[in-house]
N, CA, C and O of each residue as an XYZ file, in Angstrom:
628
protein
N      33.122     35.211     48.593
C      33.285     35.509     47.183
C      31.920     35.832     46.575
O      30.967     35.068     46.729
N      31.837     36.956     45.890
C      30.593     37.350     45.234
C      30.546     36.754     43.843
O      31.514     36.828     43.085
N      29.408     36.162     43.516
C      29.217     35.637     42.167
C      28.301     36.581     41.417
O      27.311     37.065     41.966
N      28.628     36.842     40.172
C      27.773     37.653     39.308
C      27.435     36.816     38.092
O      28.317     36.255     37.442
N      26.146     36.737     37.792
C      25.673     36.012     36.622
C      25.501     37.007     35.482
O      24.842     38.034     35.647
N      26.088     36.709     34.329
C      25.977     37.576     33.167
C      24.785     37.120     32.339
O      24.669     35.939     32.013
N      23.903     38.047     31.998
C      22.695     37.725     31.251
C      22.759     38.407     29.895
O      22.921     39.624     29.807
N      22.629     37.603     28.823
C      22.645     38.164     27.482
C      21.785     37.293     26.574
O      21.868     36.065     26.619
N      20.980     37.918     25.770
C      20.119     37.200     24.843
C      20.724     37.260     23.448
O      21.336     38.260     23.074
N      20.555     36.196     22.685
C      21.037     36.188     21.304
C      19.970     36.702     20.335
O      20.248     36.913     19.154
N      18.753     36.902     20.837
C      17.659     37.382     19.990
C      17.795     38.885     19.734
O      18.351     39.613     20.557
N      17.293     39.333     18.607
C      17.248     40.761     18.312
C      16.120     41.353     19.146
O      14.990     40.865     19.117
N      16.438     42.408     19.889
C      15.452     43.042     20.750
C      14.893     44.281     20.070
O      15.601     45.003     19.368
N      13.596     44.509     20.299
C      12.925     45.668     19.728
C      12.319     46.501     20.836
O      11.914     45.971     21.871
N      12.257     47.797     20.624
C      11.718     48.725     21.606
C      10.236     48.451     21.817
O       9.477     48.416     20.849
N       9.809     48.256     23.058
C       8.380     48.024     23.309
C       7.545     49.292     23.135
O       6.317     49.220     23.093
N       8.191     50.441     23.035
C       7.475     51.706     22.861
C       7.211     51.995     21.395
O       6.078     52.292     21.014
N       8.272     51.910     20.548
C       8.096     52.297     19.137
C       8.375     51.164     18.155
O       8.100     51.313     16.964
N       8.912     50.040     18.617
C       9.119     48.888     17.748
C      10.420     48.885     16.963
O      10.643     47.978     16.161
N      11.273     49.859     17.165
C      12.550     49.924     16.447
C      13.599     49.054     17.148
O      13.452     48.739     18.329
N      14.653     48.665     16.426
C      15.692     47.812     17.033
C      16.413     48.504     18.197
O      16.581     49.724     18.211
N      16.829     47.696     19.161
C      17.594     48.180     20.298
C      19.050     47.790     20.107
O      19.353     46.742     19.537
N      19.945     48.637     20.586
C      21.370     48.317     20.513
C      21.968     48.384     21.915
O      21.466     49.093     22.787
N      23.049     47.633     22.114
C      23.709     47.567     23.409
C      24.252     48.943     23.781
O      24.871     49.615     22.956
N      24.019     49.357     25.024
C      24.560     50.630     25.521
C      25.591     50.388     26.612
O      26.733     50.836     26.510
N      25.175     49.668     27.669
C      26.071     49.337     28.774
C      25.416     48.248     29.610
O      24.387     47.694     29.223
N      26.006     47.947     30.739
C      25.460     46.934     31.642
C      25.381     47.498     33.052
O      26.090     48.440     33.406
N      24.504     46.900     33.848
C      24.387     47.308     35.246
C      24.133     46.055     36.090
O      23.661     45.032     35.592
N      24.455     46.165     37.364
C      24.255     45.044     38.279
C      22.843     45.121     38.842
O      22.385     46.188     39.252
N      22.165     43.997     38.858
C      20.822     43.896     39.438
C      20.873     42.811     40.495
O      21.333     41.701     40.229
N      20.406     43.127     41.690
C      20.398     42.170     42.793
C      19.040     41.486     42.848
O      18.002     42.145     42.802
N      19.053     40.166     42.947
C      17.827     39.392     43.084
C      17.833     38.770     44.471
O      18.769     38.064     44.848
N      16.781     39.042     45.221
C      16.657     38.473     46.565
C      15.883     37.158     46.489
O      14.916     37.020     45.739
N      16.338     36.215     47.280
C      15.690     34.914     47.355
C      15.026     34.776     48.714
O      15.256     35.586     49.611
N      14.213     33.758     48.860
C      13.568     33.486     50.142
C      14.641     33.235     51.193
O      15.616     32.528     50.939
N      14.457     33.815     52.372
C      15.426     33.636     53.443
C      16.527     34.680     53.453
O      17.431     34.612     54.286
N      16.471     35.650     52.538
C      17.428     36.747     52.545
C      18.670     36.556     51.692
O      19.499     37.462     51.610
N      18.820     35.408     51.058
C      19.972     35.215     50.177
C      19.854     36.130     48.968
O      18.752     36.502     48.564
N      21.008     36.494     48.389
C      21.018     37.393     47.235
C      21.865     36.804     46.120
O      22.834     36.083     46.357
N      21.470     37.135     44.893
C      22.277     36.816     43.712
C      22.423     38.103     42.918
O      21.514     38.933     42.888
N      23.565     38.260     42.278
C      23.808     39.447     41.465
C      23.848     39.052     39.994
O      24.452     38.046     39.620
N      23.193     39.862     39.169
C      23.164     39.644     37.730
C      23.727     40.869     37.033
O      23.460     41.998     37.444
N      24.491     40.655     35.999
C      24.949     41.740     35.154
C      23.967     41.825     33.991
O      23.946     40.961     33.114
N      23.162     42.872     34.000
C      22.059     43.029     33.046
C      22.459     44.027     31.955
O      22.978     45.104     32.248
N      22.214     43.661     30.710
C      22.487     44.591     29.610
C      21.419     45.668     29.553
O      20.232     45.394     29.726
N      21.857     46.901     29.308
C      20.925     47.993     29.040
C      21.006     48.283     27.551
O      22.088     48.433     26.984
N      19.845     48.358     26.940
C      19.757     48.559     25.499
C      19.097     49.902     25.207
O      18.204     50.333     25.936
N      19.536     50.557     24.147
C      18.988     51.868     23.793
C      18.291     51.770     22.449
O      18.786     51.132     21.520
N      17.125     52.416     22.358
C      16.358     52.424     21.118
C      17.011     53.368     20.118
O      17.392     54.488     20.458
N      17.134     52.903     18.886
C      17.754     53.713     17.843
C      16.832     54.839     17.366
O      17.281     55.778     16.708
N      15.543     54.742     17.701
C      14.582     55.743     17.253
C      14.210     56.736     18.356
O      14.452     57.935     18.217
N      13.629     56.249     19.439
C      13.129     57.148     20.489
C      14.151     57.409     21.591
O      13.933     58.284     22.429
N      15.264     56.668     21.610
C      16.327     56.906     22.566
C      16.081     56.381     23.974
O      16.895     56.626     24.864
N      14.996     55.677     24.196
C      14.707     55.146     25.541
C      15.612     53.968     25.870
O      16.065     53.233     24.993
N      15.858     53.816     27.165
C      16.678     52.711     27.653
C      15.794     51.592     28.173
O      14.764     51.837     28.802
N      16.206     50.363     27.904
C      15.465     49.186     28.362
C      16.467     48.171     28.899
O      17.565     48.027     28.361
N      16.083     47.468     29.967
C      16.931     46.430     30.540
C      16.488     45.071     30.045
O      15.293     44.805     29.916
N      17.443     44.223     29.771
C      17.192     42.872     29.276
C      17.153     41.931     30.479
O      18.196     41.503     30.974
N      15.944     41.613     30.945
C      15.796     40.801     32.157
C      15.544     39.334     31.823
O      14.798     39.026     30.893
N      16.163     38.430     32.580
C      15.839     37.005     32.423
C      14.501     36.708     33.096
O      13.977     37.537     33.840
N      13.954     35.529     32.833
C      12.650     35.140     33.388
C      12.604     35.133     34.903
O      11.537     35.319     35.488
N      13.746     34.922     35.551
C      13.742     34.813     37.012
C      13.619     36.172     37.694
O      13.403     36.226     38.905
N      13.750     37.266     36.953
C      13.618     38.613     37.518
C      12.307     39.245     37.088
O      11.852     39.056     35.960
N      11.708     39.994     37.996
C      10.440     40.671     37.742
C      10.722     42.168     37.623
O      11.396     42.734     38.485
N      10.217     42.822     36.569
C      10.450     44.258     36.461
C       9.954     44.998     37.714
O       8.868     44.719     38.223
N      10.756     45.929     38.189
C      10.442     46.788     39.333
C      10.383     46.045     40.675
O       9.938     46.617     41.669
N      10.817     44.801     40.719
C      10.835     44.032     41.963
C      12.244     43.490     42.192
O      12.975     43.241     41.233
N      12.625     43.306     43.452
C      13.945     42.785     43.770
C      13.930     41.285     44.044
O      14.980     40.644     43.998
N      12.765     40.714     44.326
C      12.683     39.290     44.623
C      12.562     38.469     43.345
O      12.075     38.951     42.323
N      13.011     37.227     43.421
C      12.913     36.302     42.294
C      11.448     36.042     41.968
O      10.596     36.038     42.857
N      11.164     35.826     40.698
C       9.781     35.568     40.281
C       9.217     34.336     40.982
O       8.020     34.281     41.261
N      10.058     33.356     41.267
C       9.627     32.139     41.960
C       9.129     32.456     43.374
O       8.154     31.862     43.834
N       9.784     33.378     44.054
C       9.376     33.771     45.403
C       8.043     34.522     45.338
O       7.138     34.258     46.129
N       7.928     35.451     44.398
C       6.699     36.245     44.280
C       5.516     35.351     43.931
O       4.454     35.470     44.542
N       5.683     34.457     42.957
C       4.569     33.564     42.602
C       4.261     32.608     43.748
O       3.102     32.242     43.945
N       5.271     32.199     44.506
C       5.039     31.349     45.677
C       4.194     32.050     46.723
O       3.323     31.434     47.337
N       4.446     33.338     46.928
C       3.635     34.122     47.863
C       2.213     34.256     47.336
O       1.255     34.050     48.081
N       2.066     34.600     46.057
C       0.739     34.805     45.473
C      -0.074     33.509     45.433
O      -1.303     33.544     45.497
N       0.606     32.377     45.330
C      -0.080     31.081     45.308
C      -0.276     30.496     46.701
O      -0.875     29.430     46.842
N       0.218     31.177     47.731
C       0.047     30.694     49.097
C       1.054     29.652     49.530
O       0.907     29.073     50.606
N       2.074     29.395     48.724
C       3.100     28.413     49.080
C       4.057     29.013     50.107
O       4.486     28.332     51.038
N       4.387     30.294     49.932
C       5.230     31.026     50.876
C       4.322     31.955     51.663
O       3.558     32.726     51.082
N       4.404     31.883     52.981
C       3.546     32.711     53.830
C       4.374     33.343     54.943
O       5.518     32.944     55.161
N       3.813     34.324     55.651
C       4.548     34.941     56.763
C       4.919     33.949     57.871
O       5.875     34.171     58.614
N       4.163     32.864     57.974
C       4.426     31.855     59.003
C       5.496     30.848     58.591
O       5.910     30.012     59.394
N       5.940     30.929     57.342
C       6.913     29.997     56.790
C       8.280     30.228     57.434
O       8.826     31.327     57.345
N       8.831     29.211     58.074
C      10.121     29.351     58.754
C      11.274     29.536     57.774
O      12.295     30.125     58.131
N      11.127     29.041     56.539
C      12.192     29.195     55.539
C      12.392     30.647     55.131
O      13.506     31.053     54.801
N      11.318     31.427     55.153
C      11.431     32.805     54.668
C      12.154     33.708     55.658
O      12.811     34.660     55.236
N      12.058     33.451     56.936
C      12.762     34.218     57.979
C      12.706     35.725     57.722
O      13.736     36.399     57.707
N      11.503     36.240     57.522
C      11.266     37.662     57.281
C      11.781     38.167     55.939
O      11.842     39.380     55.740
N      12.147     37.303     55.025
C      12.549     37.703     53.678
C      11.756     36.887     52.680
O      12.147     35.744     52.443
N      10.715     37.344     52.092
C      10.178     38.694     52.187
C       9.368     38.890     53.466
O       8.862     37.933     54.054
N       9.258     40.142     53.879
C       8.500     40.439     55.090
C       6.996     40.372     54.795
O       6.570     40.366     53.640
N       6.227     40.324     55.847
C       4.776     40.198     55.713
C       4.172     41.366     54.936
O       3.251     41.167     54.143
N       4.679     42.581     55.153
C       4.150     43.756     54.449
C       4.412     43.662     52.945
O       3.551     44.011     52.138
N       5.596     43.192     52.576
C       5.915     43.010     51.156
C       4.978     41.989     50.531
O       4.479     42.196     49.425
N       4.739     40.886     51.234
C       3.814     39.866     50.735
C       2.424     40.457     50.539
O       1.766     40.183     49.535
N       1.980     41.261     51.485
C       0.667     41.896     51.392
C       0.594     42.822     50.171
O      -0.419     42.853     49.471
N       1.674     43.578     49.918
C       1.698     44.480     48.757
C       1.593     43.705     47.454
O       0.915     44.147     46.526
N       2.256     42.550     47.370
C       2.166     41.738     46.154
C       0.748     41.243     45.922
O       0.267     41.253     44.789
N       0.072     40.810     46.984
C      -1.329     40.382     46.858
C      -2.209     41.552     46.415
O      -3.073     41.389     45.553
N      -1.993     42.716     46.995
C      -2.775     43.907     46.614
C      -2.522     44.288     45.163
O      -3.452     44.659     44.447
N      -1.260     44.197     44.722
C      -0.934     44.506     43.328
C      -1.698     43.584     42.379
O      -2.265     44.042     41.387
N      -1.711     42.285     42.684
C      -2.393     41.333     41.807
C      -3.890     41.614     41.766
O      -4.484     41.616     40.688
N      -4.506     41.850     42.913
C      -5.944     42.117     42.953
C      -6.295     43.431     42.247
O      -7.298     43.507     41.536
N      -5.475     44.454     42.442
C      -5.745     45.756     41.826
C      -5.585     45.717     40.307
O      -6.188     46.525     39.600
N      -4.789     44.799     39.809
C      -4.507     44.735     38.368
C      -5.146     43.546     37.669
O      -4.894     43.321     36.485
N      -5.959     42.789     38.372
C      -6.559     41.575     37.812
C      -7.327     41.834     36.507
O      -7.139     41.108     35.530
N      -8.176     42.842     36.481
C      -8.983     43.132     35.284
C      -8.097     43.589     34.133
O      -8.295     43.174     32.991
N      -7.114     44.448     34.431
C      -6.197     44.934     33.397
C      -5.368     43.791     32.819
O      -5.159     43.724     31.607
N      -4.895     42.889     33.686
C      -4.107     41.747     33.233
C      -4.941     40.843     32.337
O      -4.466     40.398     31.292
N      -6.181     40.566     32.736
C      -7.063     39.755     31.893
C      -7.266     40.415     30.530
O      -7.286     39.736     29.504
N      -7.416     41.736     30.525
C      -7.569     42.463     29.267
C      -6.354     42.318     28.374
O      -6.490     42.104     27.169
N      -5.163     42.432     28.955
C      -3.935     42.251     28.177
C      -3.855     40.838     27.608
O      -3.509     40.656     26.441
N      -4.171     39.842     28.426
C      -4.104     38.463     27.955
C      -5.085     38.211     26.819
O      -4.738     37.568     25.829
N      -6.302     38.712     26.955
C      -7.307     38.524     25.898
C      -6.920     39.271     24.630
O      -7.031     38.733     23.529
N      -6.471     40.491     24.784
C      -6.070     41.291     23.635
C      -4.907     40.641     22.891
O      -4.922     40.552     21.664
N      -3.909     40.192     23.629
C      -2.755     39.545     23.013
C      -3.167     38.241     22.346
O      -2.692     37.921     21.256
N      -4.047     37.490     22.996
C      -4.526     36.237     22.411
C      -5.217     36.461     21.068
O      -5.015     35.690     20.130
N      -6.020     37.500     20.975
C      -6.724     37.788     19.725
C      -5.789     38.388     18.677
O      -5.821     37.993     17.511
N      -4.966     39.331     19.091
C      -4.114     40.072     18.158
C      -2.947     39.233     17.635
O      -2.680     39.228     16.433
N      -2.258     38.533     18.516
C      -1.045     37.834     18.116
C      -1.211     36.333     17.916
O      -0.525     35.732     17.089
N      -2.117     35.734     18.669
C      -2.252     34.281     18.611
C      -3.436     33.813     17.785
O      -3.629     32.612     17.595
N      -4.238     34.766     17.286
C      -5.342     34.416     16.398
C      -6.560     33.824     17.076
O      -7.358     33.159     16.415
N      -6.733     34.044     18.381
C      -7.935     33.564     19.051
C      -9.139     34.346     18.539
O      -8.988     35.453     18.023
N     -10.318     33.782     18.677
C     -11.529     34.435     18.170
C     -11.871     35.679     18.992
O     -11.431     35.830     20.132
N     -12.664     36.563     18.388
C     -13.088     37.782     19.087
C     -14.061     37.447     20.216
O     -14.299     38.275     21.095
N     -14.622     36.244     20.199
C     -15.483     35.817     21.304
C     -14.720     35.821     22.623
O     -15.298     36.042     23.687
N     -13.424     35.575     22.540
C     -12.593     35.576     23.735
C     -12.597     36.953     24.398
O     -12.643     37.057     25.624
N     -12.550     38.008     23.584
C     -12.563     39.367     24.130
C     -13.840     39.665     24.901
O     -13.819     40.371     25.909
N     -14.933     39.129     24.424
C     -16.235     39.402     25.030
C     -16.588     38.434     26.155
O     -17.546     38.662     26.894
N     -15.832     37.372     26.285
C     -16.161     36.365     27.300
C     -15.787     36.864     28.695
O     -14.972     37.772     28.856
N     -16.393     36.258     29.669
C     -16.090     36.587     31.071
C     -15.138     35.563     31.692
O     -15.004     35.485     32.913
N     -14.485     34.782     30.838
C     -13.539     33.777     31.304
C     -12.299     34.490     31.850
O     -11.650     35.232     31.112
N     -11.954     34.283     33.129
C     -10.756     34.917     33.694
C      -9.486     34.167     33.269
O      -9.131     33.150     33.864
N      -8.812     34.675     32.241
C      -7.625     33.998     31.722
C      -6.487     33.947     32.740
O      -5.694     33.005     32.738
N      -6.405     34.946     33.600
C      -5.361     34.938     34.625
C      -5.513     33.723     35.534
O      -4.528     33.061     35.862
N      -6.747     33.429     35.939
C      -6.980     32.262     36.805
C      -6.640     30.970     36.081
O      -6.070     30.054     36.675
N      -6.990     30.890     34.790
C      -6.669     29.693     34.011
C      -5.159     29.523     33.882
O      -4.640     28.412     33.998
N      -4.457     30.629     33.640
C      -3.002     30.583     33.522
C      -2.365     30.158     34.842
O      -1.453     29.332     34.855
N      -2.839     30.716     35.945
C      -2.287     30.381     37.267
C      -2.486     28.908     37.604
O      -1.613     28.290     38.215
N      -3.619     28.344     37.215
C      -3.893     26.945     37.563
C      -3.241     25.960     36.594
O      -3.122     24.776     36.911
N      -2.818     26.427     35.426
C      -2.297     25.500     34.426
C      -0.777     25.398     34.382
O      -0.240     24.430     33.844
N      -0.074     26.388     34.942
C       1.386     26.405     34.826
C       2.031     26.819     36.140
O       1.617     27.811     36.740
N       3.041     26.076     36.602
C       3.741     26.502     37.810
C       4.516     27.811     37.585
O       4.704     28.587     38.521
N       4.960     28.054     36.355
C       5.696     29.279     36.046
C       4.773     30.326     35.416
O       5.145     31.002     34.457
N       3.566     30.447     35.971
C       2.555     31.358     35.418
C       3.010     32.814     35.468
O       2.711     33.574     34.548
N       3.716     33.219     36.502
C       4.145     34.614     36.615
C       5.149     34.962     35.521
O       5.060     36.036     34.925
N       6.099     34.074     35.249
C       7.076     34.315     34.196
C       6.379     34.446     32.848
O       6.728     35.317     32.052
N       5.391     33.581     32.584
C       4.627     33.647     31.337
C       3.853     34.954     31.251
O       3.846     35.609     30.209
N       3.210     35.329     32.331
C       2.441     36.576     32.378
C       3.336     37.777     32.114
O       2.947     38.684     31.378
N       4.520     37.799     32.698
C       5.423     38.933     32.524
C       5.869     39.082     31.076
O       6.102     40.199     30.616
N       5.990     37.978     30.355
C       6.349     38.051     28.927
C       5.234     38.752     28.148
O       5.508     39.500     27.209
N       3.984     38.511     28.533
C       2.865     39.186     27.866
C       2.814     40.669     28.234
O       2.576     41.514     27.370
N       3.037     40.988     29.503
C       2.893     42.364     29.971
C       4.074     43.249     29.597
O       3.896     44.422     29.269
N       5.272     42.692     29.644
C       6.463     43.516     29.417
C       7.191     43.118     28.169
O       8.215     43.714     27.835
């Protein structure tokens, strides 16, 4: 028996491109892969911008945009908890996929820090000294929260 989880937010959603309200258009199935090859299916709402007409998917915290694996699996790989030698993973995710995730994080480290600093100053009222500091906020976030990837994705997306 296939189980499908329905995902819906009660919050008003706004277009990340132009800031106008989004309205429900339709739904689509999104598959989330777990460690060891297990899969879960989610029914994800697709929302359309009333101004620019772009479509956006309403993802829960456990899903990562443009990735099929659960955020917990990806952060586990990036934190070294899940490795290619791990018997639980049984080639899901494969070693090459794990390597790509590490490369993605390293290639985007400076950009991610910039987003975190910019958001901290613009939305959270942190001082402008934060923008000029060499403090790596990504490293601080990773060491302070087990769900650091989910938090980071809220800032980025």
